[in-house]
N, C-alpha and C positions, 0 to 999 in steps of 0.2 A: 688485717687491721690498718696497714699503712695506706690503703687506697680509700678508706672510708671518708677521709677529709675531702675527697674529690666528688663525693656523691652530691648531686644537685636536686634530686627528686625528693619530695616529702616522704619521710620514712616512718613507718609504724613498727615498733618491736613489741611483740606480745610473748610473755614468758610466764610459766607457772611459778608461784611463790615458793613451792617446795622443791623446785629444781635448782638447787643451790649453784651447781657448776655452770649451768646455762644462764642463770640469772646474773652471775658475775661476768660472764662473757658479754651478755647483752648490756650491762652497765658500762663496760669498757667500750663497746661499739657505740653506744649512745654518746659517750663523752667524745669520741673521735669524729662523730658526724657534725658537720657545720651547716647543714640544711635544716629546714623545718623538720622537727622530729618529735616523737613521743614514745615513751617506754611505758607500757601497760603491764602490770603484774596481776595475774589472776590468783587471788589468795587461795591457799590450800591445794592448788593444782600442781601436778607433777609434769614430767616431760611431754607426755602424749595427751594431756588434758582428759584423762579417762574418768575423773571424778564426776559425780552427778552435777550437771549444770555447768561444768567448766568449759566444755566445747561450745555450748550455746553462748557463753559469755564471750569467748573468742570470736564467734561469728558476729555478735552484736558490736563488738569493738571494731572489727574489720569493716563491717557494713557502714557504720557511722563514719569511719575514716574515709572510705571510698566516696561516700555521698558528699562529704565535705571537700574532697580534693580532686575529684574527676569532673571533667566537663560533660555532664550528663545531658545538657540541653543544647550542645553544639554551638555555644556562644563564644568559645575560646577562653572562658573564665570558669574557675571551679564553681560547683553548685552552691557553695557557701556564700559566694559573692552575689549581690543583687543583680537581677536580670537587667540588661541595658534597656533604656526607654526607646521604643521603636520609632518615636517621633523625630 
């Protein structure tokens, strides 16, 4: 926990809503982070996301996060930012 305040990369935390212990730890980690961050709770899911549809929801959340935060076009900017005008 002490090093989380030094994290500079955008961070996505995903946890199952029925995984009470890990949810509490993720809430503490979220509070300690000072970078762009988001905590997503998958309702009804346990630690391994074995419930029907839970793992698919994790994949959707992660995919959306990466599309928004990775430089998928090689422009030096996240995909969520407008593409620079080539002119």
